[in-house]
PyMOL CGO cylinders between C-alpha atoms (Angstrom):
from pymol import cmd
from pymol.cgo import CYLINDER

trace = [
    CYLINDER, 193.92, 104.91, 22.04, 193.26, 107.77, 24.43, 0.3, 1, 1, 1, 1, 1, 1,
    CYLINDER, 193.26, 107.77, 24.43, 195.44, 108.80, 26.92, 0.3, 1, 1, 1, 1, 1, 1,
    CYLINDER, 195.44, 108.80, 26.92, 195.26, 110.99, 30.11, 0.3, 1, 1, 1, 1, 1, 1,
    CYLINDER, 195.26, 110.99, 30.11, 192.91, 110.80, 33.32, 0.3, 1, 1, 1, 1, 1, 1,
    CYLINDER, 192.91, 110.80, 33.32, 189.30, 109.77, 32.61, 0.3, 1, 1, 1, 1, 1, 1,
    CYLINDER, 189.30, 109.77, 32.61, 186.74, 112.42, 33.36, 0.3, 1, 1, 1, 1, 1, 1,
    CYLINDER, 186.74, 112.42, 33.36, 184.33, 111.84, 36.05, 0.3, 1, 1, 1, 1, 1, 1,
    CYLINDER, 184.33, 111.84, 36.05, 180.76, 112.06, 34.98, 0.3, 1, 1, 1, 1, 1, 1,
    CYLINDER, 180.76, 112.06, 34.98, 177.94, 112.74, 37.46, 0.3, 1, 1, 1, 1, 1, 1,
    CYLINDER, 177.94, 112.74, 37.46, 174.04, 112.80, 37.44, 0.3, 1, 1, 1, 1, 1, 1,
    CYLINDER, 174.04, 112.80, 37.44, 171.53, 113.22, 40.09, 0.3, 1, 1, 1, 1, 1, 1,
    CYLINDER, 171.53, 113.22, 40.09, 168.42, 111.18, 40.99, 0.3, 1, 1, 1, 1, 1, 1,
    CYLINDER, 168.42, 111.18, 40.99, 165.53, 111.55, 43.48, 0.3, 1, 1, 1, 1, 1, 1,
    CYLINDER, 165.53, 111.55, 43.48, 165.69, 109.55, 46.57, 0.3, 1, 1, 1, 1, 1, 1,
    CYLINDER, 165.69, 109.55, 46.57, 162.55, 107.62, 48.00, 0.3, 1, 1, 1, 1, 1, 1,
    CYLINDER, 162.55, 107.62, 48.00, 161.57, 110.54, 49.96, 0.3, 1, 1, 1, 1, 1, 1,
    CYLINDER, 161.57, 110.54, 49.96, 161.96, 113.19, 47.21, 0.3, 1, 1, 1, 1, 1, 1,
    CYLINDER, 161.96, 113.19, 47.21, 165.46, 114.34, 47.98, 0.3, 1, 1, 1, 1, 1, 1,
    CYLINDER, 165.46, 114.34, 47.98, 167.99, 114.60, 45.34, 0.3, 1, 1, 1, 1, 1, 1,
    CYLINDER, 167.99, 114.60, 45.34, 170.89, 112.25, 45.52, 0.3, 1, 1, 1, 1, 1, 1,
    CYLINDER, 170.89, 112.25, 45.52, 174.22, 113.08, 43.54, 0.3, 1, 1, 1, 1, 1, 1,
    CYLINDER, 174.22, 113.08, 43.54, 176.12, 110.25, 42.17, 0.3, 1, 1, 1, 1, 1, 1,
    CYLINDER, 176.12, 110.25, 42.17, 179.29, 110.32, 40.13, 0.3, 1, 1, 1, 1, 1, 1,
    CYLINDER, 179.29, 110.32, 40.13, 181.59, 107.50, 38.38, 0.3, 1, 1, 1, 1, 1, 1,
    CYLINDER, 181.59, 107.50, 38.38, 184.98, 107.04, 39.28, 0.3, 1, 1, 1, 1, 1, 1,
    CYLINDER, 184.98, 107.04, 39.28, 187.99, 106.45, 36.86, 0.3, 1, 1, 1, 1, 1, 1,
    CYLINDER, 187.99, 106.45, 36.86, 187.46, 102.63, 37.15, 0.3, 1, 1, 1, 1, 1, 1,
    CYLINDER, 187.46, 102.63, 37.15, 183.71, 102.71, 36.17, 0.3, 1, 1, 1, 1, 1, 1,
    CYLINDER, 183.71, 102.71, 36.17, 182.47, 102.27, 40.00, 0.3, 1, 1, 1, 1, 1, 1,
    CYLINDER, 182.47, 102.27, 40.00, 179.65, 104.40, 41.16, 0.3, 1, 1, 1, 1, 1, 1,
    CYLINDER, 179.65, 104.40, 41.16, 180.42, 106.72, 44.11, 0.3, 1, 1, 1, 1, 1, 1,
    CYLINDER, 180.42, 106.72, 44.11, 177.47, 108.02, 46.10, 0.3, 1, 1, 1, 1, 1, 1,
    CYLINDER, 177.47, 108.02, 46.10, 177.62, 111.51, 47.38, 0.3, 1, 1, 1, 1, 1, 1,
    CYLINDER, 177.62, 111.51, 47.38, 174.14, 111.90, 48.85, 0.3, 1, 1, 1, 1, 1, 1,
    CYLINDER, 174.14, 111.90, 48.85, 172.94, 113.94, 51.89, 0.3, 1, 1, 1, 1, 1, 1,
    CYLINDER, 172.94, 113.94, 51.89, 172.82, 110.62, 54.02, 0.3, 1, 1, 1, 1, 1, 1,
    CYLINDER, 172.82, 110.62, 54.02, 169.68, 108.60, 53.30, 0.3, 1, 1, 1, 1, 1, 1,
    CYLINDER, 169.68, 108.60, 53.30, 171.44, 105.48, 52.48, 0.3, 1, 1, 1, 1, 1, 1,
    CYLINDER, 171.44, 105.48, 52.48, 175.18, 104.56, 52.42, 0.3, 1, 1, 1, 1, 1, 1,
    CYLINDER, 175.18, 104.56, 52.42, 176.86, 101.32, 51.59, 0.3, 1, 1, 1, 1, 1, 1,
    CYLINDER, 176.86, 101.32, 51.59, 177.11, 99.66, 54.97, 0.3, 1, 1, 1, 1, 1, 1,
    CYLINDER, 177.11, 99.66, 54.97, 176.38, 96.06, 54.14, 0.3, 1, 1, 1, 1, 1, 1,
    CYLINDER, 176.38, 96.06, 54.14, 173.05, 95.22, 55.68, 0.3, 1, 1, 1, 1, 1, 1,
    CYLINDER, 173.05, 95.22, 55.68, 169.55, 96.69, 56.28, 0.3, 1, 1, 1, 1, 1, 1,
    CYLINDER, 169.55, 96.69, 56.28, 169.96, 96.42, 60.10, 0.3, 1, 1, 1, 1, 1, 1,
    CYLINDER, 169.96, 96.42, 60.10, 172.94, 98.77, 60.01, 0.3, 1, 1, 1, 1, 1, 1,
    CYLINDER, 172.94, 98.77, 60.01, 171.20, 101.21, 57.68, 0.3, 1, 1, 1, 1, 1, 1,
    CYLINDER, 171.20, 101.21, 57.68, 168.27, 101.45, 60.19, 0.3, 1, 1, 1, 1, 1, 1,
    CYLINDER, 168.27, 101.45, 60.19, 170.51, 101.96, 63.14, 0.3, 1, 1, 1, 1, 1, 1,
    CYLINDER, 170.51, 101.96, 63.14, 172.52, 104.56, 61.51, 0.3, 1, 1, 1, 1, 1, 1,
    CYLINDER, 172.52, 104.56, 61.51, 169.98, 106.68, 59.87, 0.3, 1, 1, 1, 1, 1, 1,
    CYLINDER, 169.98, 106.68, 59.87, 166.84, 105.83, 61.87, 0.3, 1, 1, 1, 1, 1, 1,
    CYLINDER, 166.84, 105.83, 61.87, 164.69, 107.70, 59.43, 0.3, 1, 1, 1, 1, 1, 1,
    CYLINDER, 164.69, 107.70, 59.43, 162.47, 104.80, 57.91, 0.3, 1, 1, 1, 1, 1, 1,
    CYLINDER, 162.47, 104.80, 57.91, 159.90, 103.90, 60.43, 0.3, 1, 1, 1, 1, 1, 1,
    CYLINDER, 159.90, 103.90, 60.43, 158.67, 101.03, 58.51, 0.3, 1, 1, 1, 1, 1, 1,
    CYLINDER, 158.67, 101.03, 58.51, 162.06, 99.54, 58.30, 0.3, 1, 1, 1, 1, 1, 1,
    CYLINDER, 162.06, 99.54, 58.30, 162.54, 99.77, 62.12, 0.3, 1, 1, 1, 1, 1, 1,
    CYLINDER, 162.54, 99.77, 62.12, 159.17, 97.89, 62.75, 0.3, 1, 1, 1, 1, 1, 1,
    CYLINDER, 159.17, 97.89, 62.75, 160.07, 95.23, 60.17, 0.3, 1, 1, 1, 1, 1, 1,
    CYLINDER, 160.07, 95.23, 60.17, 163.50, 94.60, 62.08, 0.3, 1, 1, 1, 1, 1, 1,
    CYLINDER, 163.50, 94.60, 62.08, 161.83, 94.66, 65.51, 0.3, 1, 1, 1, 1, 1, 1,
    CYLINDER, 161.83, 94.66, 65.51, 163.76, 97.56, 66.84, 0.3, 1, 1, 1, 1, 1, 1,
    CYLINDER, 163.76, 97.56, 66.84, 160.41, 99.23, 68.07, 0.3, 1, 1, 1, 1, 1, 1,
    CYLINDER, 160.41, 99.23, 68.07, 159.48, 96.25, 70.42, 0.3, 1, 1, 1, 1, 1, 1,
    CYLINDER, 159.48, 96.25, 70.42, 160.09, 96.91, 73.91, 0.3, 1, 1, 1, 1, 1, 1,
    CYLINDER, 160.09, 96.91, 73.91, 160.47, 93.86, 76.43, 0.3, 1, 1, 1, 1, 1, 1,
    CYLINDER, 160.47, 93.86, 76.43, 158.38, 93.44, 79.37, 0.3, 1, 1, 1, 1, 1, 1,
    CYLINDER, 158.38, 93.44, 79.37, 159.70, 94.23, 83.00, 0.3, 1, 1, 1, 1, 1, 1,
    CYLINDER, 159.70, 94.23, 83.00, 159.59, 91.35, 85.48, 0.3, 1, 1, 1, 1, 1, 1,
    CYLINDER, 159.59, 91.35, 85.48, 161.47, 93.19, 88.18, 0.3, 1, 1, 1, 1, 1, 1,
    CYLINDER, 161.47, 93.19, 88.18, 164.20, 90.38, 88.10, 0.3, 1, 1, 1, 1, 1, 1,
    CYLINDER, 164.20, 90.38, 88.10, 165.68, 90.26, 84.69, 0.3, 1, 1, 1, 1, 1, 1,
    CYLINDER, 165.68, 90.26, 84.69, 168.10, 93.07, 83.33, 0.3, 1, 1, 1, 1, 1, 1,
    CYLINDER, 168.10, 93.07, 83.33, 166.49, 95.69, 81.38, 0.3, 1, 1, 1, 1, 1, 1,
    CYLINDER, 166.49, 95.69, 81.38, 167.38, 97.39, 78.19, 0.3, 1, 1, 1, 1, 1, 1,
    CYLINDER, 167.38, 97.39, 78.19, 167.57, 101.16, 78.28, 0.3, 1, 1, 1, 1, 1, 1,
    CYLINDER, 167.57, 101.16, 78.28, 164.32, 101.31, 76.03, 0.3, 1, 1, 1, 1, 1, 1,
    CYLINDER, 164.32, 101.31, 76.03, 162.43, 99.11, 78.52, 0.3, 1, 1, 1, 1, 1, 1,
    CYLINDER, 162.43, 99.11, 78.52, 163.89, 101.22, 81.47, 0.3, 1, 1, 1, 1, 1, 1,
    CYLINDER, 163.89, 101.22, 81.47, 162.51, 104.35, 80.02, 0.3, 1, 1, 1, 1, 1, 1,
    CYLINDER, 162.51, 104.35, 80.02, 159.13, 102.78, 79.21, 0.3, 1, 1, 1, 1, 1, 1,
    CYLINDER, 159.13, 102.78, 79.21, 158.57, 100.73, 82.44, 0.3, 1, 1, 1, 1, 1, 1,
    CYLINDER, 158.57, 100.73, 82.44, 160.37, 102.95, 85.20, 0.3, 1, 1, 1, 1, 1, 1,
    CYLINDER, 160.37, 102.95, 85.20, 160.89, 106.55, 83.94, 0.3, 1, 1, 1, 1, 1, 1,
    CYLINDER, 160.89, 106.55, 83.94, 157.45, 107.23, 82.25, 0.3, 1, 1, 1, 1, 1, 1,
    CYLINDER, 157.45, 107.23, 82.25, 155.39, 105.77, 85.13, 0.3, 1, 1, 1, 1, 1, 1,
    CYLINDER, 155.39, 105.77, 85.13, 157.28, 107.62, 87.70, 0.3, 1, 1, 1, 1, 1, 1,
    CYLINDER, 157.28, 107.62, 87.70, 156.94, 110.84, 85.62, 0.3, 1, 1, 1, 1, 1, 1,
    CYLINDER, 156.94, 110.84, 85.62, 153.00, 110.17, 85.44, 0.3, 1, 1, 1, 1, 1, 1,
    CYLINDER, 153.00, 110.17, 85.44, 152.94, 109.51, 89.35, 0.3, 1, 1, 1, 1, 1, 1,
    CYLINDER, 152.94, 109.51, 89.35, 154.52, 112.88, 89.96, 0.3, 1, 1, 1, 1, 1, 1,
    CYLINDER, 154.52, 112.88, 89.96, 152.19, 114.49, 87.56, 0.3, 1, 1, 1, 1, 1, 1,
    CYLINDER, 152.19, 114.49, 87.56, 149.37, 113.49, 89.61, 0.3, 1, 1, 1, 1, 1, 1,
    CYLINDER, 149.37, 113.49, 89.61, 150.98, 114.01, 92.85, 0.3, 1, 1, 1, 1, 1, 1,
    CYLINDER, 150.98, 114.01, 92.85, 152.38, 117.31, 92.43, 0.3, 1, 1, 1, 1, 1, 1,
    CYLINDER, 152.38, 117.31, 92.43, 148.93, 119.14, 91.94, 0.3, 1, 1, 1, 1, 1, 1,
    CYLINDER, 148.93, 119.14, 91.94, 147.41, 117.20, 94.89, 0.3, 1, 1, 1, 1, 1, 1,
    CYLINDER, 147.41, 117.20, 94.89, 150.11, 118.24, 97.55, 0.3, 1, 1, 1, 1, 1, 1,
    CYLINDER, 150.11, 118.24, 97.55, 150.08, 121.94, 96.19, 0.3, 1, 1, 1, 1, 1, 1,
    CYLINDER, 150.08, 121.94, 96.19, 146.20, 122.09, 96.45, 0.3, 1, 1, 1, 1, 1, 1,
    CYLINDER, 146.20, 122.09, 96.45, 146.26, 120.55, 100.01, 0.3, 1, 1, 1, 1, 1, 1,
    CYLINDER, 146.26, 120.55, 100.01, 149.20, 122.98, 100.96, 0.3, 1, 1, 1, 1, 1, 1,
    CYLINDER, 149.20, 122.98, 100.96, 147.19, 125.92, 99.65, 0.3, 1, 1, 1, 1, 1, 1,
    CYLINDER, 147.19, 125.92, 99.65, 143.93, 124.96, 101.16, 0.3, 1, 1, 1, 1, 1, 1,
    CYLINDER, 143.93, 124.96, 101.16, 145.50, 124.80, 104.74, 0.3, 1, 1, 1, 1, 1, 1,
    CYLINDER, 145.50, 124.80, 104.74, 147.32, 128.09, 104.31, 0.3, 1, 1, 1, 1, 1, 1,
    CYLINDER, 147.32, 128.09, 104.31, 144.26, 129.85, 103.11, 0.3, 1, 1, 1, 1, 1, 1,
    CYLINDER, 144.26, 129.85, 103.11, 142.29, 128.24, 106.07, 0.3, 1, 1, 1, 1, 1, 1,
    CYLINDER, 142.29, 128.24, 106.07, 144.88, 129.46, 108.50, 0.3, 1, 1, 1, 1, 1, 1,
    CYLINDER, 144.88, 129.46, 108.50, 144.57, 133.12, 107.11, 0.3, 1, 1, 1, 1, 1, 1,
    CYLINDER, 144.57, 133.12, 107.11, 140.91, 132.79, 107.46, 0.3, 1, 1, 1, 1, 1, 1,
    CYLINDER, 140.91, 132.79, 107.46, 141.10, 131.74, 111.19, 0.3, 1, 1, 1, 1, 1, 1,
    CYLINDER, 141.10, 131.74, 111.19, 143.49, 134.35, 112.08, 0.3, 1, 1, 1, 1, 1, 1,
    CYLINDER, 143.49, 134.35, 112.08, 141.35, 137.03, 110.44, 0.3, 1, 1, 1, 1, 1, 1,
    CYLINDER, 141.35, 137.03, 110.44, 138.30, 135.74, 112.22, 0.3, 1, 1, 1, 1, 1, 1,
    CYLINDER, 138.30, 135.74, 112.22, 140.21, 135.91, 115.51, 0.3, 1, 1, 1, 1, 1, 1,
    CYLINDER, 140.21, 135.91, 115.51, 141.25, 139.56, 114.84, 0.3, 1, 1, 1, 1, 1, 1,
    CYLINDER, 141.25, 139.56, 114.84, 137.51, 140.48, 113.92, 0.3, 1, 1, 1, 1, 1, 1,
    CYLINDER, 137.51, 140.48, 113.92, 136.16, 138.93, 116.93, 0.3, 1, 1, 1, 1, 1, 1,
    CYLINDER, 136.16, 138.93, 116.93, 138.77, 140.46, 119.33, 0.3, 1, 1, 1, 1, 1, 1,
    CYLINDER, 138.77, 140.46, 119.33, 137.72, 143.84, 117.81, 0.3, 1, 1, 1, 1, 1, 1,
    CYLINDER, 137.72, 143.84, 117.81, 133.81, 143.12, 118.47, 0.3, 1, 1, 1, 1, 1, 1,
    CYLINDER, 133.81, 143.12, 118.47, 134.58, 142.20, 121.99, 0.3, 1, 1, 1, 1, 1, 1,
    CYLINDER, 134.58, 142.20, 121.99, 133.91, 138.70, 121.68, 0.3, 1, 1, 1, 1, 1, 1,
    CYLINDER, 133.91, 138.70, 121.68, 136.82, 137.65, 124.01, 0.3, 1, 1, 1, 1, 1, 1,
    CYLINDER, 136.82, 137.65, 124.01, 135.52, 134.21, 124.70, 0.3, 1, 1, 1, 1, 1, 1,
    CYLINDER, 135.52, 134.21, 124.70, 135.84, 133.34, 121.00, 0.3, 1, 1, 1, 1, 1, 1,
    CYLINDER, 135.84, 133.34, 121.00, 139.25, 134.62, 120.46, 0.3, 1, 1, 1, 1, 1, 1,
    CYLINDER, 139.25, 134.62, 120.46, 140.89, 131.59, 122.23, 0.3, 1, 1, 1, 1, 1, 1,
    CYLINDER, 140.89, 131.59, 122.23, 139.10, 129.22, 120.00, 0.3, 1, 1, 1, 1, 1, 1,
    CYLINDER, 139.10, 129.22, 120.00, 140.18, 130.69, 116.99, 0.3, 1, 1, 1, 1, 1, 1,
    CYLINDER, 140.18, 130.69, 116.99, 143.79, 130.83, 118.26, 0.3, 1, 1, 1, 1, 1, 1,
    CYLINDER, 143.79, 130.83, 118.26, 143.52, 127.17, 118.93, 0.3, 1, 1, 1, 1, 1, 1,
    CYLINDER, 143.52, 127.17, 118.93, 142.28, 126.53, 115.22, 0.3, 1, 1, 1, 1, 1, 1,
    CYLINDER, 142.28, 126.53, 115.22, 145.06, 128.51, 113.78, 0.3, 1, 1, 1, 1, 1, 1,
    CYLINDER, 145.06, 128.51, 113.78, 147.57, 126.65, 115.86, 0.3, 1, 1, 1, 1, 1, 1,
    CYLINDER, 147.57, 126.65, 115.86, 146.32, 123.25, 114.90, 0.3, 1, 1, 1, 1, 1, 1,
    CYLINDER, 146.32, 123.25, 114.90, 146.41, 124.15, 111.17, 0.3, 1, 1, 1, 1, 1, 1,
    CYLINDER, 146.41, 124.15, 111.17, 149.98, 125.46, 111.47, 0.3, 1, 1, 1, 1, 1, 1,
    CYLINDER, 149.98, 125.46, 111.47, 151.03, 122.23, 113.28, 0.3, 1, 1, 1, 1, 1, 1,
    CYLINDER, 151.03, 122.23, 113.28, 149.38, 120.07, 110.52, 0.3, 1, 1, 1, 1, 1, 1,
    CYLINDER, 149.38, 120.07, 110.52, 151.31, 121.91, 107.75, 0.3, 1, 1, 1, 1, 1, 1,
    CYLINDER, 151.31, 121.91, 107.75, 154.44, 121.47, 109.83, 0.3, 1, 1, 1, 1, 1, 1,
    CYLINDER, 154.44, 121.47, 109.83, 153.85, 117.81, 110.73, 0.3, 1, 1, 1, 1, 1, 1,
    CYLINDER, 153.85, 117.81, 110.73, 153.08, 116.76, 107.06, 0.3, 1, 1, 1, 1, 1, 1,
    CYLINDER, 153.08, 116.76, 107.06, 155.95, 118.86, 105.62, 0.3, 1, 1, 1, 1, 1, 1,
    CYLINDER, 155.95, 118.86, 105.62, 153.79, 119.85, 102.70, 0.3, 1, 1, 1, 1, 1, 1,
    CYLINDER, 153.79, 119.85, 102.70, 156.03, 122.79, 101.66, 0.3, 1, 1, 1, 1, 1, 1,
    CYLINDER, 156.03, 122.79, 101.66, 159.20, 120.53, 101.38, 0.3, 1, 1, 1, 1, 1, 1,
    CYLINDER, 159.20, 120.53, 101.38, 157.32, 117.79, 99.70, 0.3, 1, 1, 1, 1, 1, 1,
    CYLINDER, 157.32, 117.79, 99.70, 156.00, 120.25, 97.10, 0.3, 1, 1, 1, 1, 1, 1,
    CYLINDER, 156.00, 120.25, 97.10, 159.29, 121.52, 96.34, 0.3, 1, 1, 1, 1, 1, 1,
    CYLINDER, 159.29, 121.52, 96.34, 160.74, 118.11, 96.01, 0.3, 1, 1, 1, 1, 1, 1,
    CYLINDER, 160.74, 118.11, 96.01, 158.08, 116.73, 93.79, 0.3, 1, 1, 1, 1, 1, 1,
    CYLINDER, 158.08, 116.73, 93.79, 158.24, 119.73, 91.42, 0.3, 1, 1, 1, 1, 1, 1,
    CYLINDER, 158.24, 119.73, 91.42, 162.25, 119.20, 91.11, 0.3, 1, 1, 1, 1, 1, 1,
    CYLINDER, 162.25, 119.20, 91.11, 161.60, 115.54, 90.47, 0.3, 1, 1, 1, 1, 1, 1,
    CYLINDER, 161.60, 115.54, 90.47, 159.02, 116.39, 87.71, 0.3, 1, 1, 1, 1, 1, 1,
    CYLINDER, 159.02, 116.39, 87.71, 161.29, 118.82, 86.05, 0.3, 1, 1, 1, 1, 1, 1,
    CYLINDER, 161.29, 118.82, 86.05, 164.23, 116.36, 86.04, 0.3, 1, 1, 1, 1, 1, 1,
    CYLINDER, 164.23, 116.36, 86.04, 161.99, 113.58, 84.62, 0.3, 1, 1, 1, 1, 1, 1,
    CYLINDER, 161.99, 113.58, 84.62, 160.66, 115.86, 81.98, 0.3, 1, 1, 1, 1, 1, 1,
    CYLINDER, 160.66, 115.86, 81.98, 164.02, 117.00, 80.81, 0.3, 1, 1, 1, 1, 1, 1,
    CYLINDER, 164.02, 117.00, 80.81, 165.26, 113.32, 80.65, 0.3, 1, 1, 1, 1, 1, 1,
    CYLINDER, 165.26, 113.32, 80.65, 162.15, 112.14, 78.62, 0.3, 1, 1, 1, 1, 1, 1,
    CYLINDER, 162.15, 112.14, 78.62, 162.68, 115.23, 76.28, 0.3, 1, 1, 1, 1, 1, 1,
    CYLINDER, 162.68, 115.23, 76.28, 166.30, 114.26, 76.02, 0.3, 1, 1, 1, 1, 1, 1,
    CYLINDER, 166.30, 114.26, 76.02, 165.43, 110.67, 75.25, 0.3, 1, 1, 1, 1, 1, 1,
    CYLINDER, 165.43, 110.67, 75.25, 163.06, 111.53, 72.51, 0.3, 1, 1, 1, 1, 1, 1,
    CYLINDER, 163.06, 111.53, 72.51, 165.51, 113.71, 70.83, 0.3, 1, 1, 1, 1, 1, 1,
    CYLINDER, 165.51, 113.71, 70.83, 168.28, 110.77, 70.61, 0.3, 1, 1, 1, 1, 1, 1,
    CYLINDER, 168.28, 110.77, 70.61, 168.79, 108.52, 67.50, 0.3, 1, 1, 1, 1, 1, 1,
    CYLINDER, 168.79, 108.52, 67.50, 168.76, 104.63, 67.93, 0.3, 1, 1, 1, 1, 1, 1,
    CYLINDER, 168.76, 104.63, 67.93, 172.58, 104.42, 68.14, 0.3, 1, 1, 1, 1, 1, 1,
    CYLINDER, 172.58, 104.42, 68.14, 172.90, 107.35, 70.54, 0.3, 1, 1, 1, 1, 1, 1,
    CYLINDER, 172.90, 107.35, 70.54, 170.30, 105.60, 72.94, 0.3, 1, 1, 1, 1, 1, 1,
    CYLINDER, 170.30, 105.60, 72.94, 172.52, 102.50, 73.28, 0.3, 1, 1, 1, 1, 1, 1,
    CYLINDER, 172.52, 102.50, 73.28, 175.65, 104.28, 74.21, 0.3, 1, 1, 1, 1, 1, 1,
    CYLINDER, 175.65, 104.28, 74.21, 177.19, 103.80, 77.65, 0.3, 1, 1, 1, 1, 1, 1,
    CYLINDER, 177.19, 103.80, 77.65, 176.98, 107.56, 78.30, 0.3, 1, 1, 1, 1, 1, 1,
    CYLINDER, 176.98, 107.56, 78.30, 173.24, 107.68, 77.74, 0.3, 1, 1, 1, 1, 1, 1,
    CYLINDER, 173.24, 107.68, 77.74, 172.48, 104.74, 79.80, 0.3, 1, 1, 1, 1, 1, 1,
    CYLINDER, 172.48, 104.74, 79.80, 174.57, 106.03, 82.72, 0.3, 1, 1, 1, 1, 1, 1,
    CYLINDER, 174.57, 106.03, 82.72, 172.82, 109.59, 82.24, 0.3, 1, 1, 1, 1, 1, 1,
    CYLINDER, 172.82, 109.59, 82.24, 169.27, 108.15, 82.37, 0.3, 1, 1, 1, 1, 1, 1,
    CYLINDER, 169.27, 108.15, 82.37, 170.19, 105.85, 85.41, 0.3, 1, 1, 1, 1, 1, 1,
    CYLINDER, 170.19, 105.85, 85.41, 171.59, 108.76, 87.24, 0.3, 1, 1, 1, 1, 1, 1,
    CYLINDER, 171.59, 108.76, 87.24, 168.83, 111.14, 86.79, 0.3, 1, 1, 1, 1, 1, 1,
    CYLINDER, 168.83, 111.14, 86.79, 165.97, 108.72, 87.66, 0.3, 1, 1, 1, 1, 1, 1,
    CYLINDER, 165.97, 108.72, 87.66, 167.44, 107.31, 90.69, 0.3, 1, 1, 1, 1, 1, 1,
    CYLINDER, 167.44, 107.31, 90.69, 168.50, 110.76, 91.83, 0.3, 1, 1, 1, 1, 1, 1,
    CYLINDER, 168.50, 110.76, 91.83, 165.14, 111.93, 91.33, 0.3, 1, 1, 1, 1, 1, 1,
    CYLINDER, 165.14, 111.93, 91.33, 163.63, 109.09, 93.56, 0.3, 1, 1, 1, 1, 1, 1,
    CYLINDER, 163.63, 109.09, 93.56, 166.12, 109.50, 96.25, 0.3, 1, 1, 1, 1, 1, 1,
    CYLINDER, 166.12, 109.50, 96.25, 165.45, 113.39, 96.30, 0.3, 1, 1, 1, 1, 1, 1,
    CYLINDER, 165.45, 113.39, 96.30, 161.70, 112.97, 96.65, 0.3, 1, 1, 1, 1, 1, 1,
    CYLINDER, 161.70, 112.97, 96.65, 162.13, 110.20, 99.50, 0.3, 1, 1, 1, 1, 1, 1,
    CYLINDER, 162.13, 110.20, 99.50, 164.70, 112.46, 101.24, 0.3, 1, 1, 1, 1, 1, 1,
    CYLINDER, 164.70, 112.46, 101.24, 161.86, 115.09, 101.72, 0.3, 1, 1, 1, 1, 1, 1,
    CYLINDER, 161.86, 115.09, 101.72, 159.72, 112.54, 103.50, 0.3, 1, 1, 1, 1, 1, 1,
    CYLINDER, 159.72, 112.54, 103.50, 162.60, 111.15, 105.75, 0.3, 1, 1, 1, 1, 1, 1,
    CYLINDER, 162.60, 111.15, 105.75, 163.98, 114.89, 106.49, 0.3, 1, 1, 1, 1, 1, 1,
    CYLINDER, 163.98, 114.89, 106.49, 160.48, 115.73, 107.82, 0.3, 1, 1, 1, 1, 1, 1,
    CYLINDER, 160.48, 115.73, 107.82, 160.30, 112.63, 109.90, 0.3, 1, 1, 1, 1, 1, 1,
    CYLINDER, 160.30, 112.63, 109.90, 163.71, 113.20, 111.10, 0.3, 1, 1, 1, 1, 1, 1,
    CYLINDER, 163.71, 113.20, 111.10, 163.12, 116.81, 112.12, 0.3, 1, 1, 1, 1, 1, 1,
    CYLINDER, 163.12, 116.81, 112.12, 160.08, 115.79, 114.13, 0.3, 1, 1, 1, 1, 1, 1,
    CYLINDER, 160.08, 115.79, 114.13, 161.99, 112.96, 115.95, 0.3, 1, 1, 1, 1, 1, 1,
    CYLINDER, 161.99, 112.96, 115.95, 164.61, 115.45, 116.87, 0.3, 1, 1, 1, 1, 1, 1,
    CYLINDER, 164.61, 115.45, 116.87, 162.04, 117.88, 118.12, 0.3, 1, 1, 1, 1, 1, 1,
    CYLINDER, 162.04, 117.88, 118.12, 160.59, 115.10, 120.12, 0.3, 1, 1, 1, 1, 1, 1,
    CYLINDER, 160.59, 115.10, 120.12, 164.06, 114.26, 121.62, 0.3, 1, 1, 1, 1, 1, 1,
    CYLINDER, 164.06, 114.26, 121.62, 164.69, 117.90, 122.64, 0.3, 1, 1, 1, 1, 1, 1,
    CYLINDER, 164.69, 117.90, 122.64, 161.27, 118.07, 124.15, 0.3, 1, 1, 1, 1, 1, 1,
    CYLINDER, 161.27, 118.07, 124.15, 161.69, 114.92, 126.08, 0.3, 1, 1, 1, 1, 1, 1,
    CYLINDER, 161.69, 114.92, 126.08, 165.09, 116.12, 127.32, 0.3, 1, 1, 1, 1, 1, 1,
    CYLINDER, 165.09, 116.12, 127.32, 163.88, 119.35, 128.35, 0.3, 1, 1, 1, 1, 1, 1,
    CYLINDER, 163.88, 119.35, 128.35, 161.15, 117.70, 130.29, 0.3, 1, 1, 1, 1, 1, 1,
    CYLINDER, 161.15, 117.70, 130.29, 163.62, 115.47, 132.12, 0.3, 1, 1, 1, 1, 1, 1,
    CYLINDER, 163.62, 115.47, 132.12, 165.86, 118.53, 132.89, 0.3, 1, 1, 1, 1, 1, 1,
    CYLINDER, 165.86, 118.53, 132.89, 162.83, 120.21, 134.36, 0.3, 1, 1, 1, 1, 1, 1,
    CYLINDER, 162.83, 120.21, 134.36, 161.96, 117.17, 136.62, 0.3, 1, 1, 1, 1, 1, 1,
    CYLINDER, 161.96, 117.17, 136.62, 165.46, 116.95, 137.91, 0.3, 1, 1, 1, 1, 1, 1,
    CYLINDER, 165.46, 116.95, 137.91, 165.48, 120.70, 138.74, 0.3, 1, 1, 1, 1, 1, 1,
    CYLINDER, 165.48, 120.70, 138.74, 162.06, 120.28, 140.64, 0.3, 1, 1, 1, 1, 1, 1,
    CYLINDER, 162.06, 120.28, 140.64, 163.55, 117.31, 142.43, 0.3, 1, 1, 1, 1, 1, 1,
    CYLINDER, 163.55, 117.31, 142.43, 166.69, 119.23, 143.66, 0.3, 1, 1, 1, 1, 1, 1,
    CYLINDER, 166.69, 119.23, 143.66, 164.47, 122.14, 144.68, 0.3, 1, 1, 1, 1, 1, 1,
    CYLINDER, 164.47, 122.14, 144.68, 162.61, 119.75, 146.79, 0.3, 1, 1, 1, 1, 1, 1,
]
cmd.load_cgo(trace, "trace")
């Protein structure tokens, strides 16, 4: 008969990916796992995949990589929201930002060239052509102001940056973190905020133009009333 506490014995074994897993036997003969976290005793394969998320073949076999379609009516999972809402908008802004920037730069360069030509014509005593260059320069400036290209380019760049950060943040999350309420709220807030900011750039330009038209109309009415009083 031996008395005293049973000595714990331990050994190590290589895991499925080549890492070493240390095991030790408890006083009652059960095996205790002190591995670095490839597998733990959690009861089911689905929970193992959700907790660790390292075995891609297991993820595919359990169907966690499948993303449902977006019918624009039914509720969406966060995975489907990222795939069908966030990434298409990100691609749209990627294509839209260079187009707007190129148009704005082209109009600005054209305006500079017209102004320089007007100065050169005035120096060469071609006075009849100076008025034409002034007309072209004013037209180009009004086009840039009417379309609001600087504001649209800035808003599109901000939206593109926000969605790029969101996609990077999403790709770095585990399967469990992706399904938390905090992540869902963050994805929704960033996505909807980016869309509203980009839409506000267009509405602000339209509102500023309508305000200018109201001011001009009121000034014209005031001028007409003054002329009537003078008469």
